[in-house]
C-alpha positions in Angstrom: 102.6 98.0 127.6 100.5 100.8 126.4 97.8 100.4 123.8 99.7 102.5 121.3 102.8 100.3 121.7 100.7 97.3 121.1 99.3 98.7 117.8 102.8 99.7 116.6 104.2 96.4 117.4 101.3 94.7 115.6 101.5 96.9 112.5 105.3 97.2 112.2 106.7 94.1 114.0 107.6 93.0 117.5 110.9 95.1 117.7 109.3 98.3 116.4 109.4 101.5 118.4 107.7 104.8 117.6 110.1 107.7 117.5 107.9 110.5 116.3 104.4 110.9 115.0 102.2 113.8 113.6 99.3 114.6 111.3 98.7 116.8 108.5 97.3 120.2 109.9 94.9 122.7 108.9 95.1 126.1 110.5 97.5 124.4 113.0 95.0 121.7 114.1 95.3 118.1 113.3 91.9 117.7 111.2 93.4 115.3 108.7 93.3 111.7 107.8 97.1 111.9 106.8 99.3 110.5 109.5 103.2 110.4 109.7 105.1 108.1 111.7 109.0 107.5 112.3 109.6 103.9 113.3 112.7 102.3 114.5 113.1 98.6 114.4 115.3 96.3 116.7 117.4 95.8 113.4 118.2 99.4 113.7 116.5 100.5 110.6 114.6 103.7 110.4 111.6 104.1 108.1 109.2 107.0 107.7 105.7 106.2 107.0 102.9 108.3 105.5 99.5 106.8 106.0 96.7 108.7 104.0 92.9 108.1 104.1 90.1 106.9 106.3 88.1 104.3 104.1 90.8 103.7 101.7 94.3 103.9 102.9 97.6 104.6 100.9 100.7 103.8 103.0 104.1 105.0 101.7 107.5 104.3 103.4 110.9 105.7 103.0 114.1 104.3 104.4 116.0 107.1 105.8 119.4 105.9 104.6 118.0 106.6 101.1 117.5 110.3 101.7 119.8 112.6 99.8 118.5 116.0 100.9 116.0 117.6 103.3 114.2 120.8 102.5 111.8 122.9 104.7 109.1 124.9 102.8 107.0 127.5 105.0 104.3 129.7 103.6 103.0 132.7 105.3 100.0 130.7 106.7 102.3 128.0 107.8 104.4 130.6 109.8 101.3 132.1 111.4 100.1 128.6 112.6 103.4 127.1 113.3 103.5 124.5 110.7 105.6 123.8 107.6 106.2 121.2 104.9 109.4 119.1 104.9 110.4 117.5 101.6 112.8 114.6 101.6 114.6 114.0 98.4 115.6 110.4 97.9 117.0 108.0 95.3 114.0 105.7 95.6 112.3 105.2 92.3 108.7 105.0 93.7 109.0 108.1 95.9 111.7 110.5 94.8 110.0 113.2 96.9 108.4 112.3 100.3 106.4 115.2 101.7 105.5 115.6 105.3 102.8 118.3 104.7 101.9 121.0 107.2 103.4 119.4 110.4 103.9 121.0 113.6 107.4 122.2 114.8 109.0 121.9 111.3 112.4 123.3 112.2 112.8 120.8 115.1 111.7 117.9 112.9 113.8 118.8 110.0 116.9 118.9 112.2 116.0 115.6 113.9 115.5 114.0 110.5 118.7 115.4 109.2 120.6 113.9 112.1 118.9 110.5 111.8 119.5 110.4 108.0 123.3 110.9 108.6 123.3 108.2 111.4 121.5 105.7 109.0 123.9 106.4 106.2 126.8 105.7 108.4 125.2 102.5 109.8 124.4 101.2 106.3 127.7 102.4 104.7 125.9 104.7 102.2 127.7 107.6 100.6 125.9 110.4 98.6 128.2 111.7 95.9 127.8 115.2 94.6 128.7 116.3 91.1 129.3 119.9 90.0 129.2 120.8 86.4 
């Protein structure tokens, strides 16, 4: 078992598995203390974690089945450096907007998250209803 697997299991539980990780990037380089992780547990739940800070940490989490919409924002500098910001809109009171700021390969990650959100909704029998006025 690798050292990283041990850390993941110690932090998130014995059945936890890391599916994706990245850091907030500046000029395309991961010079940040903001870390993002997508964790799958043996119970089949998927959670997205944002861990911000070095001396003081703020950890936010979002259950993927709660996500209602996924948006990708890419500025000119993001396009130049191959990064982007993904915004996940959820029905969670604490974090209605969960932002993955300036991550690498944003189109690939947005597609992966969209597919995983749909899988989680089906698994948890969650439906998102849309209203038109």
